[in-house]
ZAMARGU-4260 file (C-alpha; in steps of 0.2 Angstrom, whole numbers, plus 5000, padded with zeros to 4 digits):
<rodrens>
0) 5048/5059/5058 | 5039/5075/5060 | 5020/5079/5060 | 5019/5082/5042 | 5028/5066/5038
5) 5016/5056/5048 | 5001/5065/5041 | 5008/5062/5023 | 5012/5043/5027 | 4992/5041/5034
10) 4987/5050/5018 | 4996/5040/5006 | 4992/5024/5015 | 4973/5028/5015 | 4974/5031/4996
15) 4984/5017/4993 | 4973/5005/5003 | 4957/5013/4995 | 4964/5010/4978 | 4969/4992/4982
20) 4951/4989/4989 | 4944/4996/4972 | 4956/4986/4960 | 4955/4969/4971 | 4936/4971/4975
25) 4929/4961/4989 | 4924/4967/5007 | 4940/4977/5011 | 4947/4981/5028 | 4937/4995/5033
30) 4944/5013/5035 | 4957/5009/5047 | 4961/4992/5039 | 4964/5001/5022 | 4975/5013/5030
35) 4986/5000/5039 | 4987/4989/5022 | 4992/5003/5012 | 5006/5009/5024 | 5012/4991/5025
40) 5010/4990/5006 | 5021/5006/5004 | 5035/4997/5014 | 5032/4980/5005 | 5031/4989/4988
45) 5047/5001/4991 | 5056/4985/4998 | 5053/4975/4983 | 5056/4990/4970 | 5073/4993/4980
50) 5078/4975/4979 | 5076/4978/4959 | 5081/4995/4956 | 5090/5003/4972 | 5091/5021/4962
55) 5071/5021/4960 | 5063/5036/4966 | 5049/5049/4962 | 5035/5061/4968 | 5020/5059/4975
60) 5010/5049/4961 | 5024/5036/4960 | 5024/5034/4979 | 5005/5032/4979 | 5008/5018/4963
65) 5021/5010/4972 | 5010/5009/4990 | 4995/5002/4980 | 5005/4989/4971 | 5013/4983/4987
70) 4996/4984/4996 | 4989/4973/4981 | 5002/4960/4983 | 4999/4959/5002 | 4979/4958/5000
75) 4982/4945/4987 | 4995/4936/4999 | 4982/4937/5013 | 4968/4931/5003 | 4978/4916/4997
80) 4983/4911/5015 | 4966/4913/5022 | 4956/4907/5008 | 4946/4923/5006 | 4940/4930/4990
</rodrens>
């Protein structure tokens, strides 16, 4: 992955993590935590999406939506396991 790909991944992770914090409410994970949950959410979201629809693809907005949905799922699971609201 080149420098631009890393920066794009970090920015998408940040946006997805921030959106997840707004949607899920609560204390959030902080700046770096939001980036991490967004990036992990992107992996989780695209993994699950490609299990359902392997041919699915899209542009920047599509990527942010899938990453955000994945981050929401991970945040929900984290809160379920740790009994946090």
